[in-house]
N, C-alpha and C positions, 0 to 999 in steps of 0.2 A: 504494500500500500504506500502511495506517495502523497506529497503535499497537495497535488491537484485533486486527488480523491477526497482528501479531508475537506477541502473547500467546497466540493460538490455536495458532500454530506451535510455540511453546515447550511448550504442553500436549500437542500431538501427539507431540513427541519423547520425552515421559516419561509414558506411560500409567500411570494410577494402579493400584497393587496393594495388597492388604491387607498389614498388618504381618506376619502369619503367613506369607504367600506370599513376601514379600521375604526373611524370615529363612531360609525353606526353600531358596529359590533361592541365597541367599548361602552357606549351608552346603554345598550340593551343589557349587557352583563352587569354593569353598575346598578341599574334599576332592579334587576332580579336579586342581586346579592344584598342590596340595602333594604329592599322591600320585603324580602322573605320572612324575617321574624315578625313583621306586622300582620301577616296573613296566615302564617303557619301555626299550628298548635305548639304549645311549649315543648312537648316531647320531641317533635321534629326539629325545632330550633336547637335543642340540646344535642340531637344527633348530628346536625350539620356543624355544630361547634367542634365536635369530635373529628369530623371530616377535615376541617381546616387545620387542626392540630396535627393530625396524621399526615396531611399533605405537606406541611412545612418540614416534618421529619423525613418524609419520603423524598422531598426535594434534595435534602442533604445526601441521602444515600445514592440518589440518581447522579449527583455530582461525582461521587467517589467511584461508582460502578459504571454508570452510563456514559460519563464524559471522560473520566481518567482510566477506565478499564480495570479498576482494582476491585476484586470480589471481596466484599466485607460481610461477615456474619456477626459482627460485633456492634451493630447499630442499636440493639436493645440496651447496651451498656451506656451509650451516650444519651439515649432517650431517658433512661433512669437517672443518669448523672444530672441532666438538666432539671428533671422533676424534683429530685431531692435537694439539689443546690438551691432552687427557688424556694422550696418548702421550708428548708432549714434556715435560710436567711430571713424568712418572714417570722418563723417561730422563735429564733434565738436572738435576732438583731432588730426585730420590729421593722424590717425593710418594707417599703410600700410594694404592693403586688405588681405594679408596673416595673419598678426597679428590680424586683426579684427576677424578672425575665432577662434583664441585662446581666445580672449576676450569673444566671444559668448560661447565657451566651458566652461570657468571658471564661468561665470555668471549663465549659465543654470545648471551647476553641483551644485553650492551653493544653488540656489533656489530650485532645485529638491531634494537635500539632506535634506533641511529644511522641504520641503513639505512631505518628507518621514516619518518624526517623527509622525505626526498624522495618516498617512496612515498605519503605522506598527501595530496599534491597531484595525484597521478596516478590515473587510473582506466582500466579496460578495456585496450585495445591498448597504450597508453603505459606502464602499469604492468607489463604482460607483457614488453614490450621491456626495461624496466629490470631486471627480475629475470632475464631471459634473459641480459643482459650479465654479471650476477653469476654465473650458472650456468656460462657458457662460460669464465670467467676463472679458476675455482678450480684446475683441473688445471694450466694453465701456471704459475700462481704457485707451486704445490707443487713443480713440476719445476725452477723457476728457483732456489729456495733449497735446492738439493740437499745442501749442507753441513749443513743443519739437519734437513730432512725425509727425506733419503735419495734424493730425486729419483725417477727412473724405477724404480730398484731397490727403492724402498719401504723400510719399516722394520718390524722385529718388535716385538711387544708381549708382555711376559711375562703369561701367563694366570694368574689367581689359583689357588692350590692350597688345598684345604680343610684345616683343622686335623685332626690325627690322631684326636682324640677324636670327631669327627663320624662317621667311618666311612663316608663316601660318596665317590663318584667326583668327579673334577675337573669333568666336564660337569654333574653334578647340582649341585655347589656353585655353579658359574657361573650355572646356571639359577635357583637360589634368590636369588642376588644380583640378577639381572635382574628376577625376579618382585617382589622387595621394592621396587625402584625403579619398576617399572611400576605397581604398586598405588598407590604414593605419588603418581606423576604423574597417574594417572587420578582419584584422590581429589582432588588439587589442582584439576584442570580441572573436575571435577564441581562443586566449590564455587565456582570462579571464574566459571562461566557461570550458576550458580543465581541466582534472584531478579532483582533490578534489573539486575545486570551482564549476564546473559544476554538479558533483554528489550531492553536498550539496544543490544547487539551485533546482535540480530535486526533492530531498527529501522534501525540503520546500514546493514545489508546490503540491506534492502528499499527504503529511501528515505532517503538521507543528508540531503536537504533537509528532509523531514518530521521526522526525528530531531532535526536542529538546531533547528527551530522549537519542538520540545518541550523544549528546554533541554539536550539531549545534546551534549557537547563531542566532535564527530565526529573532529576532527583528533587529539585526545589519545587517544581510543579506538583509532584506527587505528595510531598509533605504539606504544602499549602492547601491542596484540594482536600486532603484528609482532615486538616484542621477546620476548614470552612464547612465541609460536609458534616463533621461532628458537631460544630456549633449549631447548625440548623437542626440537627437531631436533638440537641439539648434544648433549643428554643421550643421545638415541638413538644418535648416532654414537659417543660414548664407551663406551656399553654394548656396541655391536657389536664394539669392540676385543677385549673379553674372549671373544667368541664365536669369532672367527677367529684372533686373535693376530697379524694382519698388516695393514699399511696400504700402499696403492699409489694413486697419483693417478688412474689409469685406472678405479678403482672408483667414482669420484665424478664421473662424466661427466654431461652433460646428460640422457642416457637415464635416469639414476637419478631425476632430478626429474620427468621425464615419467611414470615408473613410479609415483612417489609420488602424483602428481596422478590418474592412472588408478585407483590403488588406493583413494583416498578417495572417488572417485565411485562405485566398485563397492560399497564399504562403506557409504556413506551420508553425504553432505555435511551438516554441522550436527548430527551425532549422535556422541556420545562413544564408544559401543561400536562404531561403524563403523570406528574406528581399529584395533580388534582384528581385524576382518575384513580390513582393509587390510594388517595385518601378515601374516596368513595368505596373502593374495594375493601379496604381495611375496616371501615365502619359498618358496612352493610352485609358483606358476604358471610362473615362469621355468624351474624344474627340469622340470616337465611339458612345457613348450614345447620345451626343448632336447632332450628325449627324442624328440620328433617330428621334430626337425631344426632347425638354426639358421635356415634360410631361412623356416621357418614360425612362428618366435617372434613376429614382429610381427603375423602374421595371427591368432594365438591371442589376443594382447592386444586387437586390434581386434574380433575376434569376441565376446569376453567383454563389451567395452564396448557393442557394438551390442545384444547380447541384454539387457544390463542396462538400457539406455535404453528399449528397447521394453517389457520385461516388468516392470521394477522401476525406474521413473524416479527414485525417491528413494533408490536404492541398496538393498542387501539389508536393512540394519538399519532405514533410514528407511521402507521399504515395509512391513516387518513391523510396525513401530510404528503406522503409519497404519492397517493392517488391524486391529490390536488396538483402536485408538481408535474406528474405525468400528463394529466389533462391539459395543463397550461402549456407544456412543451409540445404536445400534439396539436393544440390549437395554433401555436406559433409556427409550426412547420419545421422546427429545428430537431435534429437528431437527439435522442436521449443521451444524457451524460453518464 
């Protein structure tokens, strides 16, 4: 794979739209997102708050795996790290709930950046085993320091209450907080991967040796992307605190990491909006699977992945973008890249 192919891939991920269409789509999405809590029942608002928290965390894993090509099974650890960093800063230092998210972001970035140093020298199975070790160690560590974390019993987190002048429910207020942070995170990642940064990450994923020969500092990129992806995972975990108001170590098991990985594959690796599909997947598929029976939950996950690989190998968003790109190329009469 060469640099030209990397450029082609980046173009496929972002099919061109006219300015008018972009504004129209943006206005429609904004109206739907802002107006949803005003018309939906409280339970659905609560569920979509979870979607936004999961989407932010999935966005981080998509940076690590989809853009940089590093398979990580340790995302549950950073999701838990962000959740507990925010909760403990509120409980022990009376930090404001909005500030606690910043605390979670900083802690997750620092730990993720440090974890990225050994990860930069590993690829494939060896990197997977390293992140697997991180994934399986998080719950025992939380249980061991039970005087601080609450251990198996877990700990409660006070959910934010809206100011009286707003006149909205608590679920709607929490949803708007999560929406604000989700929009900021998606905007940040969109700018982070745009231009030369995105092309360099694509080149690193496709061929690290070729990227290095072109002057890309592969090691630095891998460490940085691991830190940024971990930071987004931590922010997602901190946001999820507000959704459920409770933390327990068993909520951050290895299965959560596997679910994150499956979700970004279904949503679309290397696509920003695929993270939003991943959030929907993580929030609603387990519920639907449990309705069919606990024994069938794994079969439902596996069935969705198999269907996705057969019919949409680039994921839902990636396949749709490729379809739009091919249609635009066909209409223009140019040969496909």
